[in-house]
C-alpha positions as a Markdown table, in Angstrom:
| # | Residue | x | y | z |
|---|---|---|---|---|
| 1 | Unk | 201.1 | 180.8 | 29.0 |
| 2 | Unk | 198.9 | 179.8 | 26.2 |
| 3 | Unk | 197.5 | 176.5 | 24.9 |
| 4 | Unk | 197.5 | 176.0 | 21.1 |
| 5 | Unk | 195.9 | 173.0 | 19.4 |
| 6 | Unk | 197.1 | 171.5 | 16.1 |
| 7 | Unk | 196.2 | 168.2 | 14.5 |
| 8 | Unk | 197.5 | 165.7 | 17.0 |
| 9 | Unk | 199.1 | 168.1 | 19.5 |
| 10 | Unk | 198.3 | 170.4 | 22.4 |
| 11 | Unk | 201.1 | 172.8 | 22.7 |
| 12 | Unk | 201.7 | 174.7 | 25.9 |
| 13 | Unk | 203.8 | 177.8 | 25.3 |
| 14 | Unk | 205.0 | 180.7 | 27.4 |
| 15 | Unk | 205.3 | 182.7 | 24.2 |
| 16 | Unk | 202.6 | 185.3 | 23.6 |
| 17 | Unk | 201.1 | 186.1 | 20.2 |
| 18 | Unk | 200.7 | 183.9 | 17.2 |
| 19 | Unk | 203.2 | 181.2 | 16.2 |
| 20 | Unk | 205.8 | 182.3 | 13.5 |
| 21 | Unk | 206.2 | 178.9 | 11.8 |
| 22 | Unk | 204.2 | 175.8 | 11.1 |
| 23 | Unk | 205.3 | 172.3 | 10.1 |
| 24 | Unk | 203.7 | 171.0 | 6.9 |
| 25 | Unk | 205.2 | 167.5 | 7.5 |
| 26 | Unk | 203.9 | 164.7 | 9.6 |
| 27 | Unk | 203.8 | 166.4 | 13.0 |
| 28 | Unk | 201.9 | 169.5 | 12.0 |
| 29 | Unk | 203.2 | 171.5 | 15.0 |
| 30 | Unk | 203.5 | 175.2 | 15.2 |
| 31 | Unk | 206.6 | 177.0 | 16.4 |
| 32 | Unk | 207.5 | 180.5 | 17.7 |
| 33 | Unk | 210.8 | 182.2 | 16.8 |
| 34 | Unk | 212.2 | 181.4 | 20.2 |
| 35 | Unk | 211.7 | 177.7 | 19.7 |
| 36 | Unk | 213.8 | 177.5 | 16.5 |
| 37 | Unk | 217.5 | 177.4 | 16.0 |
| 38 | Unk | 218.7 | 180.7 | 14.6 |
| 39 | Unk | 221.2 | 181.4 | 11.8 |
| 40 | Unk | 221.6 | 180.7 | 8.2 |
| 41 | Unk | 221.2 | 176.9 | 8.5 |
| 42 | Unk | 217.4 | 177.2 | 9.3 |
| 43 | Unk | 216.9 | 179.8 | 6.6 |
| 44 | Unk | 218.7 | 177.6 | 4.0 |
| 45 | Unk | 216.9 | 174.5 | 4.9 |
| 46 | Unk | 213.7 | 175.3 | 6.9 |
| 47 | Unk | 213.1 | 171.9 | 8.5 |
| 48 | Unk | 210.9 | 171.1 | 11.5 |
| 49 | Unk | 212.9 | 170.4 | 14.6 |
| 50 | Unk | 210.5 | 167.5 | 15.5 |
| 51 | Unk | 209.8 | 165.6 | 12.3 |
| 52 | Unk | 212.1 | 167.1 | 9.7 |
| 53 | Unk | 209.1 | 168.2 | 7.6 |
| 54 | Unk | 208.9 | 171.5 | 5.6 |
| 55 | Unk | 208.7 | 174.5 | 8.0 |
| 56 | Unk | 206.8 | 177.5 | 6.7 |
| 57 | Unk | 206.2 | 181.0 | 7.8 |
| 58 | Unk | 203.1 | 181.1 | 5.6 |
| 59 | Unk | 200.8 | 179.3 | 8.1 |
| 60 | Unk | 197.7 | 177.9 | 6.4 |
| 61 | Unk | 194.3 | 179.1 | 7.7 |
| 62 | Unk | 193.0 | 176.6 | 10.2 |
| 63 | Unk | 196.4 | 175.0 | 10.9 |
| 64 | Unk | 196.0 | 175.7 | 14.6 |
| 65 | Unk | 193.6 | 177.1 | 17.1 |
| 66 | Unk | 194.2 | 178.9 | 20.4 |
| 67 | Unk | 192.5 | 177.0 | 23.2 |
| 68 | Unk | 193.5 | 179.4 | 25.9 |
| 69 | Unk | 195.6 | 182.6 | 25.7 |
| 70 | Unk | 195.7 | 183.0 | 29.5 |
| 71 | Unk | 196.4 | 179.5 | 30.9 |
| 72 | Unk | 198.5 | 180.7 | 33.8 |
| 73 | Unk | 201.8 | 179.1 | 34.7 |
| 74 | Unk | 202.5 | 175.4 | 34.8 |
| 75 | Unk | 203.7 | 174.0 | 38.0 |
| 76 | Unk | 205.7 | 170.8 | 38.3 |
| 77 | Unk | 204.1 | 168.3 | 40.6 |
| 78 | Unk | 205.8 | 165.4 | 42.2 |
| 79 | Unk | 204.3 | 162.0 | 42.0 |
| 80 | Unk | 203.9 | 161.8 | 45.8 |
| 81 | Unk | 201.9 | 165.0 | 46.0 |
| 82 | Unk | 198.1 | 164.6 | 46.4 |
């Protein structure tokens, strides 16, 4: 599990390594190949799954930073657990 920070987002991902795509639209999120739909549609119109902005594989320097590359696993906690 790693934690990646972009403008306005903290992204928790089980993917290892660097993201493969970045949104240049309003959300500015980063994405790994496993996060994106596959096939010719995404190649013909590379749009961000969240905001519809331009999705690029040419991630600009400084677009994201890795907060933790070894954050462990996330565990679901029930509201009644203390």
